C-alpha positions as CSV (number, residue, x, y, z in Angstrom):
1,M,-33.3,1.9,35.6
2,I,-30.5,1.6,38.2
3,F,-31.6,-1.9,39.3
4,S,-30.6,-3.6,36.0
5,T,-27.2,-2.0,36.4
6,I,-26.8,-3.5,39.9
7,S,-27.9,-7.0,38.8
8,K,-25.5,-6.9,35.8
9,Q,-22.6,-5.8,37.9
10,Q,-23.4,-8.2,40.7
11,H,-23.5,-11.2,38.3
12,I,-20.1,-10.3,36.8
13,G,-18.6,-10.2,40.2
14,T,-18.6,-6.4,40.9
15,P,-20.0,-5.8,44.4
16,V,-22.3,-2.8,44.0
17,G,-25.6,-2.0,45.6
18,I,-28.0,0.7,46.7
19,T,-29.2,1.8,50.0
20,S,-33.0,1.9,50.4
21,I,-34.0,4.7,52.7
22,C,-37.1,3.4,54.4
23,S,-38.4,6.4,56.4
24,A,-40.9,9.2,56.4
25,N,-38.9,11.4,58.8
26,R,-38.2,14.9,57.4
27,F,-34.7,15.0,58.8
28,V,-33.9,11.6,57.3
29,I,-35.3,12.6,53.9
30,E,-33.3,15.9,53.8
31,S,-30.1,14.2,54.9
32,S,-30.5,11.5,52.3
33,L,-31.0,14.0,49.5
34,R,-28.2,16.2,50.6
35,H,-25.9,13.1,50.8
36,A,-26.9,12.0,47.3
37,K,-26.4,15.6,45.9
38,T,-22.9,15.8,47.5
39,N,-21.9,12.4,46.0
40,G,-23.6,12.9,42.7
41,T,-25.7,9.7,43.0
42,C,-29.4,8.8,42.8
43,V,-31.4,8.0,45.9
44,L,-34.0,5.3,46.7
45,I,-36.6,6.3,49.2
46,E,-39.3,3.8,50.3
47,A,-42.5,4.1,52.2
48,T,-43.8,1.1,54.1
49,S,-47.4,-0.2,54.0
50,N,-48.2,0.8,57.5
51,Q,-46.6,4.3,57.1
52,V,-48.4,5.3,54.0
53,D,-51.5,3.9,52.4
54,Q,-54.8,5.0,50.8
55,Y,-56.1,5.9,54.3
56,G,-53.0,7.8,55.4
57,G,-51.2,5.1,57.4
58,Y,-49.7,6.1,60.7
59,T,-48.0,9.2,59.1
60,G,-51.3,10.6,57.9
61,M,-49.9,10.5,54.3
62,T,-51.4,8.9,51.3
63,P,-48.9,7.8,48.5
64,D,-49.4,11.1,46.6
65,L,-48.8,13.2,49.8
66,F,-45.7,11.2,50.5
67,R,-44.4,11.8,47.0
68,N,-45.1,15.5,47.3
69,F,-43.4,15.5,50.8
70,V,-40.2,14.1,49.3
71,Y,-40.3,16.2,46.1
72,N,-40.9,19.4,48.0
73,I,-37.8,18.7,50.2
74,A,-35.9,17.9,47.0
75,S,-37.0,21.1,45.3
76,S,-35.8,23.2,48.3
77,L,-32.4,21.5,48.0
78,E,-32.4,21.9,44.2
79,F,-32.0,18.1,43.9
80,P,-33.4,16.7,40.6
81,S,-36.5,14.6,41.0
82,D,-35.4,12.3,38.2
83,K,-32.6,11.1,40.5
84,I,-35.2,9.9,43.0
85,T,-36.8,6.5,42.8
86,L,-39.8,6.0,45.1
87,G,-40.6,2.5,46.4
88,G,-43.3,0.8,48.3
89,D,-42.2,-1.6,51.0
90,H,-44.3,-4.6,52.2
91,L,-47.2,-3.6,50.0
92,G,-50.0,-6.1,50.5
93,P,-52.6,-7.0,53.2
94,N,-50.3,-6.4,56.2
95,V,-52.5,-3.8,57.8
96,W,-55.7,-5.8,57.3
97,Q,-54.5,-9.2,58.6
98,N,-57.5,-9.7,60.8
99,E,-60.0,-9.3,57.9
100,P,-61.2,-12.1,55.6
101,S,-58.8,-12.7,52.8
102,E,-61.0,-11.3,50.0
103,S,-61.6,-8.1,51.9
104,A,-57.9,-7.7,52.8
105,M,-56.7,-8.4,49.3
106,K,-59.2,-5.9,47.8
107,K,-57.8,-3.2,50.1
108,A,-54.3,-4.3,49.2
109,E,-55.1,-3.9,45.5
110,E,-56.4,-0.4,46.2
111,Q,-53.2,0.4,48.2
112,I,-50.9,-0.7,45.4
113,A,-53.0,1.1,42.8
114,E,-52.6,4.4,44.8
115,Y,-48.8,3.8,45.0
116,V,-48.5,3.3,41.3
117,R,-50.7,6.3,40.4
118,A,-48.5,8.4,42.7
119,G,-45.3,7.6,40.8
120,F,-43.8,4.8,42.9
121,R,-41.8,2.6,40.6
122,K,-40.3,-0.1,42.9
123,I,-43.0,-2.3,44.4
124,H,-42.4,-5.0,47.0
125,L,-45.2,-7.5,46.8
126,D,-45.6,-9.0,50.3
127,T,-48.5,-11.4,50.8
128,S,-46.8,-13.5,53.5
129,F,-49.3,-12.7,56.2
130,S,-52.0,-15.1,57.3
131,L,-55.4,-13.4,56.9
132,G,-58.6,-13.6,58.9
133,D,-59.9,-16.8,57.3
134,D,-56.5,-18.5,56.8
135,D,-55.5,-21.5,59.0
136,K,-53.4,-19.9,61.8
137,S,-52.2,-23.2,63.1
138,K,-49.6,-23.5,60.3
139,P,-47.4,-21.3,58.2
140,L,-49.1,-19.8,55.1
141,D,-48.5,-22.0,52.1
142,T,-46.0,-20.6,49.6
143,G,-48.4,-21.3,46.8
144,I,-51.0,-19.1,48.4
145,I,-48.5,-16.4,49.0
146,T,-47.3,-16.3,45.4
147,K,-50.7,-16.4,43.9
148,R,-51.8,-13.5,46.0
149,A,-48.6,-11.6,45.1
150,A,-49.4,-12.2,41.4
151,R,-52.9,-10.9,41.9
152,L,-51.4,-7.7,43.4
153,C,-48.9,-7.4,40.5
154,K,-51.8,-7.6,38.1
155,A,-53.5,-4.8,39.8
156,A,-50.3,-2.7,39.6
157,E,-49.8,-3.5,35.9
158,E,-53.4,-2.6,35.1
159,T,-53.1,0.7,37.0
160,Y,-49.9,1.5,35.2
161,A,-51.5,0.8,31.8
162,G,-54.2,3.3,32.6
163,L,-51.8,6.2,33.4
164,N,-51.9,9.2,31.1
165,E,-48.3,9.9,31.7
166,K,-46.1,6.9,31.0
167,L,-43.3,6.9,33.6
168,E,-40.6,4.2,33.9
169,K,-42.1,0.8,34.0
170,L,-42.7,-0.8,37.4
171,V,-40.1,-3.1,38.9
172,Y,-41.0,-5.7,41.5
173,V,-39.5,-7.4,44.6
174,I,-40.8,-10.7,45.8
175,G,-40.4,-12.6,49.0
176,T,-40.2,-11.5,52.6
177,E,-37.9,-11.7,55.6
178,V,-39.0,-13.9,58.5
179,P,-39.4,-11.2,61.2
180,I,-42.2,-8.6,61.0
181,P,-41.4,-5.2,59.4
182,G,-39.7,-2.8,61.9
183,G,-37.8,-5.3,64.0
184,A,-38.5,-8.3,66.2
185,Q,-40.9,-7.9,69.1
186,E,-39.3,-10.5,71.5
187,Q,-35.8,-11.4,72.5
188,E,-34.6,-14.3,70.4
189,E,-31.7,-16.7,70.6
190,S,-30.9,-16.7,66.8
191,I,-32.3,-15.8,63.5
192,A,-33.2,-18.5,60.9
193,V,-31.4,-17.9,57.6
194,T,-33.4,-18.5,54.4
195,T,-32.5,-21.8,52.9
196,P,-31.6,-22.2,49.2
197,E,-34.5,-24.5,48.8
198,D,-36.9,-21.9,50.1
199,L,-35.3,-19.3,47.9
200,E,-35.7,-21.4,44.8
201,K,-39.3,-22.3,45.8
202,T,-40.3,-18.7,46.2
203,I,-38.8,-17.8,42.8
204,E,-40.2,-20.7,40.9
205,L,-43.7,-20.6,42.3
206,S,-43.8,-16.8,41.9
207,K,-42.8,-17.2,38.2
208,K,-45.6,-19.8,37.8
209,A,-48.2,-17.6,39.4
210,F,-47.1,-14.6,37.2
211,Y,-47.4,-16.7,34.1
212,E,-50.8,-18.0,35.1
213,N,-52.0,-14.4,35.3
214,D,-50.5,-13.4,31.9
215,L,-47.8,-11.4,33.6
216,Q,-44.8,-12.9,31.7
217,E,-43.5,-9.4,30.7
218,A,-43.9,-8.2,34.3
219,W,-41.9,-11.2,35.5
220,E,-39.0,-9.9,33.5
221,R,-39.1,-6.8,35.7
222,V,-38.8,-8.7,39.0
223,I,-35.4,-7.4,40.2
224,A,-34.9,-8.9,43.7
225,V,-35.9,-11.4,46.3
226,V,-36.2,-10.6,50.0
227,V,-34.6,-13.2,52.1
228,Q,-33.5,-13.5,55.8
229,P,-29.6,-13.3,55.9
230,G,-29.6,-13.7,59.7
231,V,-29.5,-10.0,60.5
232,E,-32.1,-8.4,62.8
233,F,-32.4,-6.2,65.8
234,S,-34.8,-5.9,68.7
235,D,-35.1,-3.8,71.8
236,T,-31.6,-4.4,73.1
237,Q,-29.8,-6.8,70.8
238,V,-28.4,-6.8,67.2
239,F,-27.8,-10.0,65.3
240,K,-24.6,-9.6,63.3
241,Y,-24.2,-10.8,59.8
242,N,-22.2,-14.0,59.4
243,R,-21.5,-14.6,55.7
244,E,-20.7,-18.2,56.3
245,N,-24.4,-18.7,56.8
246,T,-25.4,-17.3,53.4
247,T,-23.0,-19.1,51.1
248,K,-25.7,-21.4,49.8
249,I,-28.3,-18.7,49.0
250,K,-25.5,-16.7,47.4
251,S,-24.8,-19.6,45.1
252,K,-28.5,-20.1,44.5
253,I,-29.2,-16.5,43.4
254,E,-26.3,-16.8,40.9
255,E,-28.5,-19.2,39.0
256,Y,-30.9,-16.2,38.2
257,P,-28.9,-13.6,36.3
258,K,-31.6,-10.9,36.5
259,L,-32.1,-11.2,40.3
260,V,-30.2,-9.9,43.4
261,L,-31.0,-10.4,47.0
262,E,-32.7,-7.7,49.1
263,A,-32.0,-7.5,52.8
264,H,-34.2,-5.8,55.4
265,S,-33.4,-4.9,59.0
266,T,-29.8,-4.2,58.2
267,D,-29.8,-1.4,60.8
268,Y,-26.9,-1.3,63.3
269,Q,-24.6,-3.6,61.3
270,S,-20.9,-2.7,61.0
271,K,-19.5,-1.3,57.8
272,Q,-17.6,-4.5,57.3
273,A,-20.8,-6.6,57.7
274,L,-22.7,-4.4,55.2
275,T,-19.8,-4.5,52.8
276,E,-19.8,-8.3,53.0
277,M,-23.5,-8.4,52.3
278,V,-23.1,-6.4,49.1
279,E,-20.3,-8.8,48.1
280,D,-22.6,-11.7,48.8
281,H,-25.2,-10.4,46.2
282,F,-27.4,-8.3,48.6
283,G,-27.8,-5.6,46.0
284,I,-30.4,-3.7,48.0
285,L,-29.8,-2.8,51.7
286,K,-32.8,-1.4,53.6
287,V,-32.3,0.9,56.5
288,G,-34.8,2.8,58.6
289,P,-34.8,2.8,62.4
290,W,-31.0,3.4,62.5
291,L,-31.6,6.7,60.7
292,T,-34.3,7.8,63.0
293,Y,-32.2,6.5,65.9
294,A,-29.5,9.0,64.7
295,V,-32.2,11.7,64.6
296,R,-33.2,10.9,68.2
297,E,-29.5,11.0,69.3
298,A,-29.1,14.4,67.7
299,I,-32.4,15.8,69.2
300,F,-31.6,14.6,72.7
301,A,-28.1,16.1,72.4
302,L,-29.6,19.4,71.4
303,A,-32.1,19.2,74.3
304,D,-29.2,18.8,76.7
305,I,-27.6,21.9,75.1
306,E,-30.9,23.8,75.4
307,N,-31.1,23.0,79.1
308,E,-27.6,24.5,79.6
309,L,-28.5,27.7,77.8
310,V,-32.2,28.4,78.4
311,D,-34.0,29.1,81.6
312,L,-36.1,26.2,82.9
313,Q,-39.3,28.1,82.4
314,E,-38.5,28.9,78.8
315,S,-37.1,25.5,77.9
316,S,-39.0,23.1,75.8
317,N,-38.4,20.2,78.2
318,L,-38.6,18.1,75.1
319,R,-37.3,14.9,76.6
320,E,-39.8,14.8,79.5
321,G,-42.5,15.9,77.1
322,I,-42.1,13.2,74.5
323,D,-41.9,10.5,77.2
324,K,-45.2,11.8,78.6
325,V,-46.8,11.6,75.2
326,M,-45.4,8.0,74.7
327,V,-46.8,6.9,78.1
328,E,-50.2,8.4,77.4
329,N,-50.2,6.8,73.9
330,P,-48.4,3.4,74.3
331,E,-49.8,1.7,71.2
332,Y,-46.6,2.0,69.2
333,W,-44.2,0.6,71.8
334,E,-46.0,-1.5,74.5
335,K,-45.7,-4.8,72.5
336,H,-42.0,-4.3,71.9
337,Y,-40.6,-3.3,75.3
338,H,-40.5,-5.7,78.2
339,G,-38.9,-5.9,81.7
340,T,-39.1,-3.7,84.8
341,T,-40.5,-0.2,84.8
342,E,-37.0,1.1,84.6
343,D,-36.1,-1.2,81.7
344,I,-39.2,0.1,79.8
345,R,-38.5,3.7,80.6
346,L,-35.0,3.4,79.1
347,A,-36.3,1.5,76.1
348,R,-38.8,4.2,75.3
349,A,-35.8,6.6,74.8
350,Y,-32.9,4.5,73.7
351,S,-34.1,1.2,72.3
352,Y,-32.6,-0.1,69.0
353,S,-36.2,-0.7,67.9
354,D,-36.6,3.1,68.1
355,R,-40.3,3.1,68.6
356,I,-40.0,6.8,69.5
357,R,-39.9,7.4,65.7
358,Y,-43.6,7.0,65.6
359,Y,-44.1,10.1,67.8
360,W,-42.2,12.8,66.0
361,T,-45.3,13.6,64.0
362,N,-47.5,13.9,67.1
363,K,-48.8,17.5,67.3
364,K,-47.7,17.9,70.9
365,V,-44.2,16.6,70.1
366,I,-43.9,18.8,67.0
367,K,-44.7,21.8,69.2
368,L,-42.0,20.9,71.7
369,L,-39.5,20.2,69.0
370,D,-40.2,23.5,67.3
371,K,-39.8,25.3,70.6
372,M,-36.5,23.7,71.2
373,M,-35.2,24.5,67.7
374,N,-36.3,28.1,68.0
375,N,-34.7,28.5,71.4
376,L,-31.4,27.3,70.0
377,I,-31.7,29.5,67.0
378,E,-32.2,32.6,69.2
379,V,-29.0,31.9,71.2
380,E,-25.4,31.6,70.3
381,I,-24.4,28.0,71.0
382,P,-20.9,27.8,72.4
383,N,-18.6,25.5,70.4
384,T,-17.6,24.0,73.8
385,L,-21.2,22.7,74.2
386,I,-21.2,21.3,70.6
387,S,-17.9,19.6,71.5
388,Q,-19.4,18.1,74.6
389,Y,-22.6,16.8,73.2
390,M,-21.9,16.4,69.4
391,P,-18.2,15.9,69.1
392,S,-18.2,14.7,65.4
393,Q,-20.3,17.7,64.4
394,Y,-17.9,20.0,66.4
395,Q,-15.0,19.0,64.2
396,L,-17.0,19.9,61.1
397,I,-18.1,23.2,62.5
398,I,-14.5,24.3,63.3
399,E,-13.6,23.3,59.8
400,N,-16.4,25.4,58.4
401,K,-18.0,22.4,56.7
402,I,-21.5,22.6,58.3
403,E,-23.5,25.4,59.9
404,K,-24.0,25.7,63.6
405,N,-27.8,25.5,63.7
406,P,-30.0,22.7,65.0
407,Q,-31.3,21.7,61.6
408,S,-27.8,21.2,60.1
409,L,-26.7,19.4,63.2
410,I,-29.5,16.8,63.1
411,V,-29.2,16.3,59.3
412,N,-25.4,15.8,59.6
413,K,-25.8,13.3,62.4
414,V,-28.0,11.2,60.1
415,S,-25.4,11.4,57.3
416,E,-23.0,9.5,59.6
417,V,-25.1,6.4,59.0
418,L,-25.6,7.1,55.3
419,K,-21.8,7.3,54.8
420,I,-21.5,3.8,56.2
421,Y,-24.0,2.4,53.7
422,N,-22.6,4.4,50.8
423,S,-19.2,2.9,51.5
424,A,-20.6,-0.6,51.7
425,C,-22.6,-0.2,48.5
426,G,-19.5,0.7,46.5
427,G,-20.2,4.4,46.6
428,N,-23.6,3.7,45.1
429,I,-24.1,4.4,41.4
430,E,-25.7,7.1,39.2
431,K,-29.1,6.6,37.8
């Protein structure tokens, strides 16, 4: 599997890594597969525990439906499925934090079992959340976290053992970043970087818990540890990577030849910063909201083009429509956006947190988006308008490198972000 190659190269001083595409957006998935096909590389696509679970998550997809969703897109692009690795991110009791620990953990075991049965091979065990009967007055003890993680690993291993079709063995990621998945909710002054002591404690206690559960062989397939390298984003701010703050955890991970570091919330970092992260043993870089942020930028640009070409009565009025849906259904953004009414209005559309990504699967929004796409297919879009609203794509159109249709324009916009990660990861590597 690709991850053993990454760890071997990292530990001999060759800075290579892989981008983890953490998204269930169809434009993002298509762009990721097209990008990998063009570059002749494999692709790692991950679903998070709140996106996809045994009950459907917020996307409405169970793990097997998500797998089919990805593979169907791959088939349409003639991209080989054996070059796709599926991963589960933050798998554990995240969604059931308010339930008693036993109830939450049983559901987490069912969740992981469903992921394994669906063919997901990279499993992030995240049991860092305090549950309903845990003491909320203090941080959850690392010993409890690691024991619960080992329990979930055992459930995954038992499920794998019962599969009729023996796929590649599971690999595991342990640890968690400090902020919640999906970005910080509040403005912060700084981000606390994981200490080498905490990194070592997580590794050693995890190993102990695995061994106590007769998971010695599974421990050999733990490939990475999630830490907080000091990168994060919120509504309006991005915390930039400073490699001087991670020299100690870089040295500490070098003591574990089979492990690399995994970084979450790397969205909106510069190419230089991402390159430095890979050089500093972050062999897995997760990105999600930046990709859907690019989708949003492209769709808004196309909506502006539509307004120039289509009569008001025939226009989708997508931008106004999606904001109305968000206002009527605020559960995905209201805890993240703060300030005046005008501040919040701007955030709904343009925030780094990109909470708008939760609404692209809303039935009303799908209808508006389809109408906008169809409107633009039925007219000849002047190159001058592409130049005005999507100048990078304009250059590719006049060079005959991409087609001038809304689908291609959105997918290509996403690829701009993927190219940054591809460069930082050393061009990625073949599976």
